BATI-12454 format. One record per atom (N, C-alpha, C): residue number from 1; residue in one letter; chain; atom name; x, y, z. Coordinates in nm, 2 decimals. Each point is the difference from the previous one (the first is absolute). Example, Ala and Ser with C-alpha at 12.3 -4.5 7.8 and 13.67 -1.06 7.14 Angstrom:
# residues 2
   resi   resn   chain   name     east    north       up
      1      A       A      N     1.32    -0.57     0.78
      1      A       A     CA    -0.09     0.12     0.00
      1      A       A      C     0.09     0.12     0.00
      2      S       A      N    -0.04     0.11    -0.07
      2      S       A     CA     0.09     0.11     0.00
      2      S       A      C    -0.08     0.11     0.08
***
This chain:
# residues 72
   resi   resn   chain   name     east    north       up
      1      M       A      N     0.85    -2.01     2.85
      1      M       A     CA    -0.11     0.03    -0.07
      1      M       A      C    -0.09     0.09     0.11
      2      E       A      N    -0.07     0.10    -0.05
      2      E       A     CA    -0.07     0.09     0.08
      2      E       A      C    -0.12    -0.07     0.04
      3      E       A      N    -0.03     0.02     0.13
      3      E       A     CA    -0.15    -0.06     0.05
      3      E       A      C    -0.10     0.11    -0.02
      4      R       A      N    -0.11    -0.04    -0.06
      4      R       A     CA    -0.11     0.10    -0.02
      4      R       A      C    -0.12    -0.04     0.08
      5      L       A      N    -0.06     0.09     0.05
      5      L       A     CA    -0.12    -0.01     0.07
      5      L       A      C    -0.13    -0.04    -0.09
      6      F       A      N     0.01     0.06    -0.12
      6      F       A     CA    -0.10    -0.04    -0.11
      6      F       A      C     0.07    -0.04    -0.13
      7      P       A      N    -0.06    -0.09    -0.06
      7      P       A     CA     0.06    -0.05    -0.14
      7      P       A      C     0.03     0.13    -0.10
      8      I       A      N     0.09    -0.01    -0.08
      8      I       A     CA     0.03     0.11    -0.09
      8      I       A      C    -0.12     0.02    -0.09
      9      S       A      N    -0.04     0.13    -0.03
      9      S       A     CA    -0.10     0.03    -0.09
      9      S       A      C     0.03    -0.03    -0.13
     10      R       A      N    -0.11    -0.01    -0.10
     10      R       A     CA     0.03    -0.01    -0.14
     10      R       A      C     0.09     0.11    -0.05
     11      E       A      N    -0.04     0.11     0.04
     11      E       A     CA     0.07     0.12    -0.05
     11      E       A      C     0.15     0.01     0.04
     12      E       A      N     0.03    -0.04     0.13
     12      E       A     CA     0.13    -0.01     0.05
     12      E       A      C     0.08    -0.10    -0.09
     13      L       A      N    -0.06    -0.12    -0.02
     13      L       A     CA     0.05    -0.12    -0.07
     13      L       A      C     0.04     0.04    -0.15
     14      I       A      N    -0.09     0.07    -0.06
     14      I       A     CA     0.03     0.05    -0.13
     14      I       A      C     0.12     0.10     0.00
     15      L       A      N     0.00     0.10     0.09
     15      L       A     CA     0.11     0.09     0.01
     15      L       A      C     0.13    -0.08     0.03
     16      K       A      N    -0.01    -0.10     0.07
     16      K       A     CA     0.12    -0.07     0.04
     16      K       A      C     0.07    -0.05    -0.13
     17      Y       A      N    -0.10    -0.08    -0.07
     17      Y       A     CA     0.05    -0.06    -0.13
     17      Y       A      C     0.04     0.09    -0.11
     18      I       A      N    -0.07     0.12     0.00
     18      I       A     CA     0.04     0.09    -0.09
     18      I       A      C     0.14     0.06     0.02
     19      D       A      N     0.03     0.01     0.13
     19      D       A     CA     0.14     0.04     0.04
     19      D       A      C     0.09    -0.10    -0.03
     20      R       A      N    -0.02    -0.13     0.04
     20      R       A     CA     0.08    -0.11    -0.03
     20      R       A      C     0.04    -0.02    -0.14
     21      Y       A      N    -0.10     0.01    -0.10
     21      Y       A     CA     0.03     0.00    -0.14
     21      Y       A      C     0.05     0.14    -0.06
     22      A       A      N     0.02     0.10     0.09
     22      A       A     CA     0.06     0.12    -0.06
     22      A       A      C    -0.10     0.06    -0.09
     23      L       A      N    -0.13     0.01     0.02
     23      L       A     CA    -0.10     0.03    -0.10
     23      L       A      C    -0.04     0.15     0.06
     24      P       A      N    -0.04     0.08    -0.10
     24      P       A     CA    -0.05     0.13     0.04
     24      P       A      C    -0.14    -0.01     0.08
     25      N       A      N    -0.03     0.10     0.09
     25      N       A     CA    -0.11    -0.01     0.09
     25      N       A      C    -0.13     0.01    -0.09
     26      Y       A      N     0.00     0.07    -0.11
     26      Y       A     CA    -0.12     0.01    -0.08
     26      Y       A      C    -0.05    -0.14    -0.06
     27      I       A      N     0.09    -0.10     0.00
     27      I       A     CA    -0.05    -0.14    -0.04
     27      I       A      C    -0.09    -0.06     0.10
     28      K       A      N    -0.01     0.07     0.12
     28      K       A     CA    -0.09    -0.06     0.10
     28      K       A      C    -0.15    -0.01    -0.03
     29      S       A      N    -0.06     0.10    -0.07
     29      S       A     CA    -0.12    -0.01    -0.05
     29      S       A      C    -0.03    -0.09    -0.11
     30      R       A      N     0.10    -0.02    -0.08
     30      R       A     CA    -0.01    -0.11    -0.10
     30      R       A      C    -0.02    -0.14     0.06
     31      I       A      N     0.09    -0.02     0.09
     31      I       A     CA     0.00    -0.13     0.09
     31      I       A      C    -0.13    -0.02     0.06
     32      E       A      N    -0.05     0.11     0.07
     32      E       A     CA    -0.14    -0.02     0.07
     32      E       A      C    -0.10    -0.03    -0.10
     33      A       A      N     0.01     0.08    -0.12
     33      A       A     CA    -0.11    -0.04    -0.11
     33      A       A      C     0.00    -0.14    -0.04
     34      I       A      N     0.12    -0.06    -0.01
     34      I       A     CA     0.01    -0.14    -0.05
     34      I       A      C    -0.05    -0.09     0.11
     35      L       A      N     0.04     0.03     0.13
     35      L       A     CA    -0.04    -0.09     0.11
     35      L       A      C    -0.16     0.01     0.01
     36      D       A      N    -0.05     0.12    -0.02
     36      D       A     CA    -0.15     0.00     0.00
     36      D       A      C    -0.09    -0.05    -0.11
     37      G       A      N     0.08    -0.01    -0.12
     37      G       A     CA    -0.06    -0.07    -0.11
     37      G       A      C    -0.05     0.10    -0.10
     38      S       A      N     0.02     0.13     0.03
     38      S       A     CA    -0.05     0.09    -0.11
     38      S       A      C     0.11     0.03    -0.11
     39      V       A      N     0.12    -0.07     0.01
     39      V       A     CA     0.09     0.01    -0.12
     39      V       A      C     0.06    -0.14    -0.01
     40      S       A      N     0.00    -0.03    -0.12
     40      S       A     CA     0.04    -0.16    -0.02
     40      S       A      C     0.16    -0.01     0.02
     41      R       A      N     0.03    -0.11     0.06
     41      R       A     CA     0.14    -0.03     0.02
     41      R       A      C     0.07    -0.03    -0.14
     42      E       A      N    -0.07    -0.01    -0.10
     42      E       A     CA     0.05    -0.03    -0.13
     42      E       A      C     0.07     0.13    -0.05
     43      S       A      N    -0.02     0.11     0.05
     43      S       A     CA     0.06     0.12    -0.03
     43      S       A      C     0.15     0.00     0.04
     44      L       A      N     0.03    -0.10     0.08
     44      L       A     CA     0.15     0.01     0.05
     44      L       A      C     0.08    -0.11    -0.08
     45      R       A      N     0.02     0.02    -0.12
     45      R       A     CA     0.08    -0.07    -0.09
     45      R       A      C     0.12     0.08    -0.05
     46      C       A      N     0.12    -0.06     0.02
     46      C       A     CA     0.13     0.07    -0.05
     46      C       A      C     0.00     0.00    -0.13
     47      C       A      N     0.01     0.13    -0.07
     47      C       A     CA    -0.01     0.02    -0.14
     47      C       A      C     0.15     0.02    -0.06
     48      S       A      N     0.09    -0.01     0.09
     48      S       A     CA     0.15     0.04    -0.04
     48      S       A      C     0.02     0.12    -0.06
     49      S       A      N    -0.08     0.10     0.04
     49      S       A     CA     0.01     0.13    -0.06
     49      S       A      C     0.07     0.10     0.08
     50      G       A      N     0.06    -0.04     0.11
     50      G       A     CA     0.08     0.08     0.08
     50      G       A      C    -0.09     0.10     0.08
     51      C       A      N    -0.11    -0.03     0.04
     51      C       A     CA    -0.09     0.08     0.09
     51      C       A      C     0.08     0.06     0.11
     52      D       A      N    -0.05     0.12     0.05
     52      D       A     CA     0.06     0.05     0.13
     52      D       A      C    -0.02    -0.10     0.12
     53      V       A      N    -0.12    -0.05     0.01
     53      V       A     CA    -0.02    -0.10     0.10
     53      V       A      C    -0.04    -0.13    -0.08
     54      C       A      N     0.07    -0.11     0.01
     54      C       A     CA    -0.02    -0.10    -0.08
     54      C       A      C    -0.14    -0.09     0.06
     55      A       A      N    -0.09    -0.03    -0.10
     55      A       A     CA    -0.11    -0.08     0.06
     55      A       A      C     0.03    -0.13     0.06
     56      E       A      N     0.12    -0.06    -0.04
     56      E       A     CA     0.04    -0.12     0.07
     56      E       A      C     0.03     0.02     0.12
     57      T       A      N     0.07     0.10     0.04
     57      T       A     CA     0.04     0.04     0.15
     57      T       A      C    -0.14     0.02     0.07
     58      I       A      N    -0.08     0.07    -0.04
     58      I       A     CA    -0.13     0.03     0.06
     58      I       A      C    -0.08    -0.14     0.03
     59      Y       A      N     0.00    -0.08    -0.11
     59      Y       A     CA    -0.05    -0.14     0.02
     59      Y       A      C     0.06    -0.07     0.10
     60      N       A      N     0.13     0.00     0.02
     60      N       A     CA     0.07    -0.08     0.10
     60      N       A      C    -0.04     0.05     0.14
     61      C       A      N     0.00     0.14     0.01
     61      C       A     CA    -0.04     0.06     0.13
     61      C       A      C    -0.16    -0.04     0.03
     62      L       A      N    -0.07     0.01    -0.10
     62      L       A     CA    -0.14    -0.06     0.02
     62      L       A      C    -0.02    -0.14     0.05
     63      V       A      N     0.08    -0.08    -0.05
     63      V       A     CA    -0.01    -0.14     0.03
     63      V       A      C     0.06    -0.02     0.16
     64      S       A      N     0.10     0.08     0.03
     64      S       A     CA     0.04     0.01     0.15
     64      S       A      C    -0.09     0.04     0.09
     65      I       A      N    -0.08     0.11    -0.04
     65      I       A     CA    -0.11     0.04     0.08
     65      I       A      C    -0.10    -0.10     0.03
     66      E       A      N    -0.05    -0.05    -0.12
     66      E       A     CA    -0.10    -0.10     0.00
     66      E       A      C     0.04    -0.13     0.08
     67      K       A      N     0.12    -0.04    -0.01
     67      K       A     CA     0.05    -0.12     0.10
     67      K       A      C    -0.02     0.05     0.14
     68      E       A      N     0.03     0.10     0.04
     68      E       A     CA     0.00     0.05     0.14
     68      E       A      C    -0.13     0.02     0.04
     69      L       A      N    -0.10     0.05    -0.09
     69      L       A     CA    -0.14     0.02     0.03
     69      L       A      C    -0.06    -0.15    -0.01
     70      N       A      N     0.05    -0.10    -0.04
     70      N       A     CA    -0.06    -0.13    -0.03
     70      N       A      C    -0.11     0.00    -0.09
     71      V       A      N     0.01     0.09    -0.11
     71      V       A     CA    -0.09     0.02    -0.10
     71      V       A      C     0.03    -0.12    -0.12
     72      I       A      N     0.11    -0.04    -0.02
     72      I       A     CA     0.03    -0.10    -0.10
     72      I       A      C     0.04    -0.13     0.07
***
């Protein structure tokens, strides 16, 4: 594991999990908006319509980020 002088920033953490979940980078702004509270996390419900980027995957990514940020 890489030793860091400073803790990972929120932006770096978001990008790390976006990459881990193989999500496109444009999802970053949506995740930030949910973390900031300006967009409801209720918008992340899978509707089984075959979206290009499944809301359930974004939700799972968001939960991982929140766990690491100790938000939940």
